[in-house]
Structures are given as structure tokens and as C-alpha cells.
C-alpha positions in Angstrom: 0.1 0.1 -0.3 1.3 3.6 -0.6 2.3 5.7 2.3 -0.2 7.9 4.1 1.1 11.2 3.3 3.6 12.0 0.8 5.5 15.3 -0.2 7.4 15.3 -3.3 10.0 18.3 -3.3 6.9 20.7 -2.8 7.5 24.1 -3.2 4.8 27.0 -2.8 5.7 30.8 -4.2 3.1 33.8 -3.6 3.1 36.9 -5.8 4.2 37.0 -9.3 0.7 38.4 -10.8 -0.5 41.6 -12.0 -0.9 43.3 -9.0 1.8 41.2 -7.3 4.9 41.5 -8.8 7.5 40.1 -6.0 7.4 36.3 -6.0 7.6 35.1 -2.2 8.5 31.1 -1.5 6.4 30.2 1.5 7.8 26.7 1.6 10.9 25.4 -0.8 11.5 22.2 -2.2 10.2 20.4 0.8 9.7 16.4 1.2 8.6 14.1 3.5 6.9 10.5 4.1 4.3 9.5 6.7 3.9 6.3 6.8 1.0 4.2 8.9 3.1 2.9 11.1 4.5 3.8 13.5 2.5 6.5 14.6 5.0 8.9 15.0 4.5 13.0 16.8 6.5 15.4 14.3 6.6 18.9 15.4 7.1 21.8 12.6 8.3 25.0 14.3 9.7 28.2 13.4 8.4 31.9 13.6 5.3 33.9 12.4 6.0 33.5 8.0 8.2 30.5 8.3 6.0 28.3 6.3 4.5 26.2 9.2 0.6 26.7 8.2 1.4 27.1 4.2 2.7 23.7 5.1 -0.3 22.2 6.6 -3.0 23.7 3.8 -1.0 22.1 1.6 -1.2 18.7 3.1 -5.3 19.4 3.6 -5.3 20.7 -0.1 -6.3 24.0 1.0 -3.8 25.1 -1.4 -1.6 23.9 -4.7 1.6 23.5 -5.1 3.9 25.2 -7.1 5.9 22.9 -8.1 6.0 19.4 -6.7 3.3 17.1 -5.4 1.0 16.5 -2.2 0.3 12.6 -2.3 -2.4 11.1 -0.1 -2.3 7.0 -0.4 0.0 7.6 -4.4 -3.1 10.5 -5.6 -2.3 14.0 -5.8 -4.3 15.5 -2.8 -5.0 19.1 -4.8 -6.9 16.8 -7.5 -9.0 14.3 -5.2 -12.6 14.1 -6.1 -15.9 11.9 -4.9 -15.1 8.8 -2.5 -11.6 9.2 -2.4 -11.7 12.7 -1.0 -14.0 11.5 1.2 -12.2 9.2 2.6 -9.0 11.6 2.9 -11.1 13.9 5.1 -11.9 10.8 7.1 -8.0 9.7 7.7 -6.5 13.2 7.7 -8.1 15.6 10.5 -7.1 19.0 11.3 -7.5 21.0 15.2 -7.5 25.0 14.4 -5.7 27.3 16.5 -8.5 29.2 17.4 -11.1 26.8 17.8 -14.1 29.6 18.0 -14.3 30.3 14.7 -14.9 26.8 14.0 -18.1 26.4 15.9 -21.0 28.1 14.4 -22.7 30.3 17.6 -25.8 29.4 16.4 -25.7 25.5 17.2 -25.2 24.0 20.6 -21.5 22.5 20.9 -23.3 18.8 20.3 -23.3 19.6 16.4 -19.9 19.7 16.0 -19.6 16.0 17.5 -23.2 14.2 15.5 -22.3 16.1 12.0 -19.3 13.8 11.0 -21.0 11.0 12.8 -24.1 11.5 10.4 -21.8 12.3 7.7 -19.4 9.0 7.7 -22.0 6.8 9.3 -20.5 6.0 12.4 -23.2 4.9 14.2 -26.8 3.1 13.5 -29.0 4.6 16.1 -29.0 7.7 18.6 -28.4 5.9 21.4 -25.0 4.5 19.8 -24.0 8.2 18.5 -24.8 9.1 22.5 -22.7 6.9 23.4 -20.1 7.2 21.0 -20.0 11.0 22.1 -19.7 10.3 25.6 -16.7 8.3 24.9 -14.8 10.6 23.3 -15.5 13.6 25.8 -14.5 11.4 28.4 -11.3 10.7 26.5 -10.3 14.1 26.6 -11.3 15.2 30.5 -15.1 16.3 29.7 -17.7 15.6 31.3 -20.8 15.4 28.7 -23.6 16.1 31.0 -21.5 19.3 31.7 -20.4 20.2 28.3 -23.1 18.9 25.7 -26.0 21.6 25.2 -24.1 24.3 25.3 -23.6 27.2 23.4 -19.5 27.9 22.5 -19.9 31.0 24.3 -20.6 29.8 27.3 -17.4 27.6 27.1 -13.8 28.2 27.9 -11.3 28.3 25.0 -9.6 25.1 26.7 -13.0 23.6 26.7 -13.8 24.2 22.5 -10.2 23.2 22.0 -10.7 19.5 23.8 -14.2 18.9 21.8 -12.8 19.4 18.8 -9.3 17.0 20.1 -12.9 14.9 21.1 -14.0 15.5 17.1 -11.6 14.4 15.7 -10.9 11.2 17.6 -14.4 10.2 16.5 -13.2 9.1 13.4 -9.9 7.5 14.5 -8.1 9.0 11.7 -4.6 8.0 10.8 -3.2 11.9 10.9 -4.0 15.1 12.9 -2.8 18.7 11.9 -2.7 20.6 15.2 -1.7 24.0 14.1 -0.9 25.9 17.5 -3.5 24.0 19.3 -2.8 25.2 22.8 -1.6 29.1 21.9 -5.1 30.6 22.9 -5.5 28.9 26.2 -3.7 29.4 29.4 -1.0 27.9 30.4 -3.0 25.5 33.0 -4.9 24.1 30.0 -2.1 23.4 27.6 -0.5 20.5 29.8 -3.9 18.7 29.3 -4.0 19.7 25.7 -0.5 18.1 25.0 -1.8 15.5 27.2 -4.7 14.6 25.1 -2.8 14.9 21.9 0.1 12.0 23.2 -2.8 10.2 24.2 -4.1 10.5 20.8 -1.0 9.3 19.3 0.3 6.0 21.8 -3.4 4.8 22.9 -4.8 5.0 19.2 -2.0 5.2 17.1 -2.9 8.0 15.1 0.4 10.1 14.1 0.7 13.8 14.3 1.9 16.7 13.1 2.3 19.7 15.3 2.7 23.1 14.0 4.0 25.7 16.6 6.2 28.5 17.3 7.2 26.9 20.5 10.3 24.7 21.0 9.5 23.7 24.5 6.4 21.8 23.8 7.5 20.5 20.5 10.3 19.1 22.5 7.4 18.2 25.5 5.2 15.5 23.1 7.2 14.9 19.9 9.4 12.5 18.2 11.1 14.7 15.6 11.2 18.1 15.2 11.3 20.4 11.7 12.9 23.7 12.1 11.4 26.1 9.0 12.7 29.4 8.0 11.7 31.5 5.1 9.9 28.3 3.8 12.8 26.3 3.9 14.4 23.1 6.0 17.2 24.7 8.9 17.0 21.5 11.0 15.1 18.7 11.4 15.6 14.9 12.7 15.4 13.3 16.1 13.8 16.0 18.9 16.4 15.4 21.3 19.2 16.2 18.8 17.6 19.4 17.6 16.9 20.7 20.6 19.4 19.5 23.7 22.0 20.1 20.8 21.4 22.6 18.1 23.5 22.8 15.4 22.1 25.6 12.8 22.2 29.1 14.2 18.3 29.4 13.5 17.5 27.0 16.1 20.1 28.2 18.5 18.8 31.1 18.2 14.9 29.9 19.5 16.5 28.2 22.2 17.6 31.6 23.0 14.7 32.9 22.8 13.0 30.6 25.7 12.6 32.5 29.0 14.9 30.6 31.9 14.6 30.3 35.5 18.1 31.8 36.5 17.5 34.5 38.7 20.7 36.6 37.0 19.2 36.2 33.6 15.8 35.5 33.1 15.1 35.9 29.5 17.5 35.2 26.8 17.0 37.8 23.5 18.0 37.3 19.6 20.7 40.1 19.5 20.8 39.6 16.1 18.2 42.2 13.5 15.4 40.1 12.6 14.9 40.0 9.1 11.6 42.0 8.3 10.7 40.3 5.7 10.8 37.2 3.2 13.0 37.1 0.3 12.1 36.9 -3.1 12.0 34.1 -5.2 14.8 34.8 -7.2 17.3 35.4 -3.6 20.5 33.5 -4.0 22.7 32.0 -0.5 21.3 31.3 2.5 18.5 32.9 3.6 19.5 33.2 7.3 22.3 35.0 6.3 21.6 38.3 7.1 20.9 37.3 10.9 23.7 34.6 11.3 26.4 35.1 13.4 29.0 32.8 11.5 28.1 34.5 8.2 30.8 33.4 5.4 31.7 34.5 2.1 29.9 31.8 0.4 26.6 31.8 2.8 26.0 35.4 -0.2 26.9 32.9 -3.2 24.4 29.4 -2.7 22.4 28.3 -0.3 23.9 25.7 1.2 22.0 22.0 1.4 21.4 19.9 4.2 24.3 18.1 6.0 23.8 14.8 7.3 25.8 15.9 10.6 24.3 12.5 12.4 22.1 9.3 11.7 19.3 11.2 13.2 19.6 14.9 12.1 20.4 17.1 9.2 21.3 20.8 8.9 21.5 23.5 6.4 24.8 25.1 7.0 28.0 25.5 5.8 29.3 25.5 9.1 28.4 21.6 8.3 30.2 21.3 5.8 33.1 18.7 6.7 30.0 15.6 6.7 27.8 14.6 3.8 25.1 15.7 2.3 21.8 14.1 2.7 20.8 11.1 0.4 17.8 11.9 -1.3 15.3 14.0 -0.7 12.7 12.6 2.3 13.5 13.7 5.9 12.1 10.6 6.9 15.7 8.8 6.4 16.8 11.1 9.7 13.6 10.8 11.5 13.9 8.8 14.8 11.5 5.7 15.6 11.3 4.7 11.8 
């Protein structure tokens, strides 16, 4: 059977039309395979504008690649129709950053749970449907009697987000794309929602792409990590390698931005000048060069390839030009727990 999801040399370029002459690369030459087994959690991290959400939108078929293909079971996601599209929507679920926008304020929260049951014929009776709903709500730590029958505005952000996790679980998908799922809830609920995601992975065998700007939560729940900068992979591999010993200057910068519980130094800040705009499609050289403290002459001449610094990590930086370049295009070759 073909892999669940394949990215084959996918690039997405915006602009270049009549009213927008500048062409901006949102994602560049990205390749990765997501198999059915083993189920893994892969964190995709980076600052705003790094290409994280574009990657998710391409996977869902909301955006069409400028170059390359996104495949589900060997079929192009962008051109999928009929039963194939229906099966794709069953197997791949999405959890949004702001769940409130998903709810219709005129419907009770029950609607987001009963609709997929009816659409995908998950139950043969009302009693069976209610049992399914009760089970998934309890799995994510919600009491059915305190949740059902309420309108979205009557619930907290964390409760609304957990209902969306429960909705995804109803379908028992193969893959969940979670786009900044804890960025809009308070700290007391982050651990609960992250724990829900881990349980979906470990207990139900669901793979997860966890999109975040926060390396700390990515490290907490993920097996592997992909660091994006202006649409390009800068570092990727086993999460322990990437977070505990970052080798790309950008990953090191992200690590330095995490608050530390040290009295004499409570906050690390980026001392380099932030790049305010993305390089256009004709950019030559390393995209991080204008912020890099280790810039060399060759950095402005060409973009570095992905160097495989150890069996479970690649780094796009000329500082590691003494090691082999990654063979092939797929990042899955260096991911742990394969």
C-alpha cells in the first residue's frame, strides 16, 4: 500500500501576478513521507511567516503546490474528488489554533460532534451515537453532562479546544494536523491538551503533525522536529538531537528566546537584527545570512544543502560542510523511531 502522505519536492510561491510582482517562497523543495506505522508526532517549528501553516494548507489541499506534489495513498491531494476525497477527509483531521471560529454560534457544541457521525455513518442509532460522543468527551477530560447542550460562548477556550480534539478522535483518523492548538489557552490547560494529543498518538495509534512556534512544547510531546525558516528546512531530525544540541544558528536563536528560570538571567533575547521581509523567489544564498553571527563569503553565493551531521539529524549550514550531504530528498530518512 502506498504511504499515507507524501510530500515530493513541494514548493509554494505566492505573488508574481498583475498586482503583486514580487514572488515570495512560502515553502521550498520540501519532501517527507508519513507512513501508517509507527505512529509518530512530528513538530514543525519556526517564527511567524516561516511556512508552517502553508505546509498544513498544502497537506489539506486548501493550497495547490507551485511545484511538486502532495500525495495521499499515491493520489494527488489537490485533484482528489469523490470517494477518494471523502476517505482522505476521514483519515486526515485538523485541529485549529482558534477553535471558536469553527463553531457556528447558533448551534450548540453538540453539532460539531453529531455532524461527522451522520456524514461518515459512524453509528446506526441515536443511542449508539450518544455513547460514541460520551466516550470521546471523557477521553479528553470533559464530562458529557456538563458539555453537551451548551453554546460555544458558554465554554472556555480550553473546553472548546478539547471538544475539537474529541471530534477528531470520533473518526479515528490516521493523521491529525494540530496548528498551534495551545497558543490561545492559558498555561493551566496547555498540559491537558498536550496530554490529550500524546494519548491520541500512544493509545489510538494516530500520527500527529504538531505546528508551533514554541520549541518547549514541541520538545515535550514530539518524536521528531522540523525547523523552518522562510520556507526552507534549516534543521530536522530526532527531537532530542535538535533541542538538546542545536547545530543551526537559527535553531540556537530559537532556543535562546526561551525564558530560563535563572535569577541573574531571566530572559534570552535575539541580539541579531530580525529580517522584516521574506527573500523573494530569485534570492541567492543562505536565507538566514542577514541574521547569522557565523556568516561566511559562500553564504551569499549559494544556499547550503542539508548536511547529515549524524544518523538522525540534518542541518542546512556551511558550518557542517565537512560531513556528507543528505542522500535523497526525504526527511524521513533521518527521523527516529522509524
